[in-house]
LUMNU-17263 format. One record per residue (C-alpha): residue number from 1; chain; x negated, y, z negated. Coordinates in nm, 4 decimals, padded with zeros to 6 digits, always signed. Example, Ala and Ser with C-alpha at 12.3 -4.5 7.8 and 13.67 -1.06 7.14 Angstrom:
2
- 1, A, -01.2300, -00.4500, -00.7800
- 2, A, -01.3670, -00.1060, -00.7140
This chain:
205
- 1, A, +01.7423, -02.3508, -01.3213
- 2, A, +01.8289, -01.9870, -01.3831
- 3, A, +02.0917, -01.8034, -01.1864
- 4, A, +01.9511, -01.6554, -00.8645
- 5, A, +01.9994, -01.2873, -00.7889
- 6, A, +01.9900, -01.1734, -00.4273
- 7, A, +01.8608, -00.8447, -00.2950
- 8, A, +01.9399, -00.8061, +00.0735
- 9, A, +01.8682, -00.4325, +00.0879
- 10, A, +01.4924, -00.4236, +00.1295
- 11, A, +01.3373, -00.0823, +00.1046
- 12, A, +01.0529, +00.0256, +00.3293
- 13, A, +00.7129, -00.0385, +00.1749
- 14, A, +00.4770, +00.2613, +00.1374
- 15, A, +00.1763, +00.0298, +00.1908
- 16, A, +00.2962, -00.2873, +00.3697
- 17, A, -00.0491, -00.4450, +00.3567
- 18, A, -00.0040, -00.5049, -00.0162
- 19, A, +00.3319, -00.6722, +00.0347
- 20, A, +00.6402, -00.6778, -00.1814
- 21, A, +00.4637, -00.8572, -00.4642
- 22, A, +00.2517, -00.5565, -00.5557
- 23, A, +00.5333, -00.3117, -00.4861
- 24, A, +00.7558, -00.4992, -00.7310
- 25, A, +00.4823, -00.4803, -00.9942
- 26, A, +00.4599, -00.1044, -00.9422
- 27, A, +00.8378, -00.0701, -00.9607
- 28, A, +00.8317, -00.2651, -01.2857
- 29, A, +00.5621, -00.0386, -01.4309
- 30, A, +00.7843, +00.2611, -01.3596
- 31, A, +01.0543, +00.1151, -01.5836
- 32, A, +00.8280, +00.0881, -01.8890
- 33, A, +00.9046, +00.3577, -02.1437
- 34, A, +00.6056, +00.2971, -02.3692
- 35, A, +00.3067, +00.4852, -02.2276
- 36, A, +00.0464, +00.2419, -02.3635
- 37, A, +00.2312, -00.0552, -02.2166
- 38, A, +00.2700, +00.1314, -01.8874
- 39, A, -00.1052, +00.1976, -01.8851
- 40, A, -00.1857, -00.1694, -01.9458
- 41, A, +00.0526, -00.2735, -01.6701
- 42, A, -00.1090, -00.0289, -01.4260
- 43, A, -00.4549, -00.1641, -01.5063
- 44, A, -00.3286, -00.5185, -01.4489
- 45, A, -00.1885, -00.4158, -01.1107
- 46, A, -00.5258, -00.2665, -01.0162
- 47, A, -00.6910, -00.5976, -01.1057
- 48, A, -00.4561, -00.7812, -00.8713
- 49, A, -00.5094, -00.5273, -00.5921
- 50, A, -00.8852, -00.5512, -00.6401
- 51, A, -00.8727, -00.9304, -00.6060
- 52, A, -00.6877, -00.9183, -00.2753
- 53, A, -00.9539, -00.7627, -00.0560
- 54, A, -01.2975, -00.8269, -00.2146
- 55, A, -01.4668, -00.7662, +00.1201
- 56, A, -01.3789, -00.3970, +00.0885
- 57, A, -01.5650, -00.3443, -00.2384
- 58, A, -01.8688, -00.2129, -00.0548
- 59, A, -01.6753, +00.0878, +00.0666
- 60, A, -01.7503, +00.4243, -00.0870
- 61, A, -01.5128, +00.5232, -00.3685
- 62, A, -01.3390, +00.1861, -00.3449
- 63, A, -01.2089, +00.1963, -00.7015
- 64, A, -01.0751, +00.5476, -00.6632
- 65, A, -00.8957, +00.4430, -00.3459
- 66, A, -00.7218, +00.1634, -00.5359
- 67, A, -00.5859, +00.4137, -00.7869
- 68, A, -00.4839, +00.6427, -00.5011
- 69, A, -00.2908, +00.3562, -00.3463
- 70, A, -00.1236, +00.2770, -00.6778
- 71, A, -00.0084, +00.6387, -00.7005
- 72, A, +00.1220, +00.6258, -00.3433
- 73, A, +00.3196, +00.3078, -00.4088
- 74, A, +00.4785, +00.4712, -00.7137
- 75, A, +00.5639, +00.7811, -00.5098
- 76, A, +00.3391, +00.9671, -00.7556
- 77, A, +00.5877, +00.9042, -01.0365
- 78, A, +00.3730, +00.6703, -01.2477
- 79, A, +00.2797, +00.8673, -01.5591
- 80, A, -00.0489, +00.7149, -01.6758
- 81, A, -00.4078, +00.8183, -01.7440
- 82, A, -00.5807, +00.7760, -01.4092
- 83, A, -00.9583, +00.7178, -01.4368
- 84, A, -01.0105, +00.9309, -01.1256
- 85, A, -00.8608, +01.2438, -00.9821
- 86, A, -00.6118, +01.0904, -00.7436
- 87, A, -00.5036, +01.2164, -00.4051
- 88, A, -00.2236, +01.4727, -00.4086
- 89, A, +00.1078, +01.4001, -00.2449
- 90, A, +00.0785, +01.7179, -00.0377
- 91, A, -00.2560, +01.5951, +00.0990
- 92, A, -00.0961, +01.2947, +00.2667
- 93, A, -00.0162, +01.4669, +00.5935
- 94, A, -00.1758, +01.1687, +00.7634
- 95, A, -00.0926, +00.8091, +00.6875
- 96, A, -00.3358, +00.6468, +00.4418
- 97, A, -00.5934, +00.4130, +00.5920
- 98, A, -00.4551, +00.0642, +00.6262
- 99, A, -00.6115, -00.2266, +00.4444
- 100, A, -00.6985, -00.5035, +00.6917
- 101, A, -00.5054, -00.8247, +00.6442
- 102, A, -00.7295, -01.1117, +00.5307
- 103, A, -00.7703, -01.4108, +00.7596
- 104, A, -00.8512, -01.7124, +00.5444
- 105, A, -00.7286, -02.0659, +00.4961
- 106, A, -00.5011, -02.1151, +00.1966
- 107, A, -00.3976, -02.4205, -00.0007
- 108, A, -00.0244, -02.3536, -00.0255
- 109, A, +00.1102, -02.1459, +00.2624
- 110, A, +00.4477, -02.0954, +00.0987
- 111, A, +00.2849, -01.8945, -00.1811
- 112, A, +00.0533, -01.6942, +00.0405
- 113, A, -00.3104, -01.5877, +00.0322
- 114, A, -00.2561, -01.2834, -00.1883
- 115, A, -00.1102, -01.4966, -00.4669
- 116, A, -00.3976, -01.7420, -00.4355
- 117, A, -00.6564, -01.4666, -00.4541
- 118, A, -00.4900, -01.3130, -00.7568
- 119, A, -00.4966, -01.6504, -00.9327
- 120, A, -00.8677, -01.6875, -00.8656
- 121, A, -00.9278, -01.3852, -01.0846
- 122, A, -00.7169, -01.4907, -01.3831
- 123, A, -01.0335, -01.5774, -01.5746
- 124, A, -01.1524, -01.2172, -01.5358
- 125, A, -00.8587, -01.0953, -01.7453
- 126, A, -00.9188, -01.1074, -02.1233
- 127, A, -00.7456, -01.3997, -02.2917
- 128, A, -00.4319, -01.3022, -02.4798
- 129, A, -00.1206, -01.0955, -02.4045
- 130, A, -00.2833, -00.9146, -02.1113
- 131, A, -00.3706, -01.2417, -01.9376
- 132, A, -00.0225, -01.3789, -02.0074
- 133, A, +00.1353, -01.0686, -01.8477
- 134, A, -00.0949, -01.1050, -01.5484
- 135, A, -00.0028, -01.4715, -01.5023
- 136, A, +00.3670, -01.3978, -01.5495
- 137, A, +00.3569, -01.1369, -01.2720
- 138, A, +00.1921, -01.3862, -01.0385
- 139, A, +00.4302, -01.6691, -01.1317
- 140, A, +00.7259, -01.4391, -01.0635
- 141, A, +00.5902, -01.3661, -00.7180
- 142, A, +00.5323, -01.7374, -00.6571
- 143, A, +00.9017, -01.7958, -00.7259
- 144, A, +01.0026, -01.5211, -00.4801
- 145, A, +00.7698, -01.6550, -00.2110
- 146, A, +00.8989, -02.0086, -00.2572
- 147, A, +01.2565, -01.8831, -00.2232
- 148, A, +01.1701, -01.7029, +00.1008
- 149, A, +01.0008, -02.0153, +00.2339
- 150, A, +01.2910, -02.2471, +00.1557
- 151, A, +01.5638, -02.1529, -00.0908
- 152, A, +01.6662, -02.5196, -00.1184
- 153, A, +01.3336, -02.6098, -00.2790
- 154, A, +01.3465, -02.3328, -00.5389
- 155, A, +01.2906, -02.4698, -00.8860
- 156, A, +01.1278, -02.3041, -01.1869
- 157, A, +00.9676, -02.6308, -01.2942
- 158, A, +00.8039, -02.6673, -00.9536
- 159, A, +00.6674, -02.3131, -00.9700
- 160, A, +00.5197, -02.3696, -01.3156
- 161, A, +00.3721, -02.7054, -01.2123
- 162, A, +00.2127, -02.5473, -00.9053
- 163, A, +00.0814, -02.2660, -01.1250
- 164, A, -00.0917, -02.5213, -01.3474
- 165, A, -00.2311, -02.6971, -01.0403
- 166, A, -00.3781, -02.3682, -00.9224
- 167, A, -00.5366, -02.2972, -01.2594
- 168, A, -00.6595, -02.6546, -01.2955
- 169, A, -00.6579, -02.6456, -01.6756
- 170, A, -00.9576, -02.4114, -01.6774
- 171, A, -00.7660, -02.1064, -01.8004
- 172, A, -00.6151, -02.0695, -02.1467
- 173, A, -00.2774, -01.8982, -02.1643
- 174, A, +00.0467, -01.9241, -02.3596
- 175, A, +00.3133, -02.0957, -02.1433
- 176, A, +00.5830, -01.9692, -02.3814
- 177, A, +00.5123, -01.6190, -02.2502
- 178, A, +00.5833, -01.7187, -01.8900
- 179, A, +00.9468, -01.6509, -01.8040
- 180, A, +01.1068, -01.6743, -01.4600
- 181, A, +01.4677, -01.6312, -01.5708
- 182, A, +01.5094, -01.2703, -01.4569
- 183, A, +01.3137, -01.2841, -01.1323
- 184, A, +01.4937, -01.0989, -00.8529
- 185, A, +01.5172, -01.3161, -00.5418
- 186, A, +01.5554, -01.1663, -00.1949
- 187, A, +01.8348, -01.2985, +00.0253
- 188, A, +01.7821, -01.5878, +00.2675
- 189, A, +01.5639, -01.5121, +00.5656
- 190, A, +01.6789, -01.4725, +00.9210
- 191, A, +01.6679, -01.7610, +01.1687
- 192, A, +01.3527, -01.6077, +01.3174
- 193, A, +01.1873, -01.6191, +00.9764
- 194, A, +01.2910, -01.9793, +00.9285
- 195, A, +01.1411, -02.0724, +01.2669
- 196, A, +00.8096, -01.9157, +01.1642
- 197, A, +00.8151, -02.1188, +00.8439
- 198, A, +00.8771, -02.4401, +01.0382
- 199, A, +00.5876, -02.3663, +01.2730
- 200, A, +00.3583, -02.2936, +00.9793
- 201, A, +00.4572, -02.6213, +00.8156
- 202, A, +00.3697, -02.8113, +01.1347
- 203, A, +00.0241, -02.6520, +01.1394
- 204, A, -00.0443, -02.7766, +00.7882
- 205, A, +00.0321, -03.1394, +00.8726
């Protein structure tokens, strides 16, 4: 298994409802120097965001709001071609409307509902490098979530096996393009967090 890096200094999330998984994707996009690659990454992030709260798609200007939220999470530093005129930083005198947290049953609590929803939409991403990038982003977040659940169970092979179980062999992708070696892992959770995990495990039995 690859060497684990710890990050105990967690920064405050601009939009907590999207969680650290999406924020990490945005942070990664900001590091891309190639504009075309940065654009593709941004569009992949929007796909993931769109898959998280499908019940909100009936709202007016839903797509534009997603791009607004992407800009907010990047602190308006993401240099891409936005398909809409996004909200201006100076216009955010009030906090942006919160996205309601979904309340649904999930198959694997340690990976979370947002990961599961993102995986349901893998087939919507064109087969090839774009799909592989999409799956790699999700697999990286699965590894982080598993580490937060129980660092002692962290294993890249387990993550990849669970990924294949999720996809059920119905999605074609190149496993050679899935790499978890450089995934940044947050530090161990507090005792309170561990107690919550134990309670959640009991509910699943």
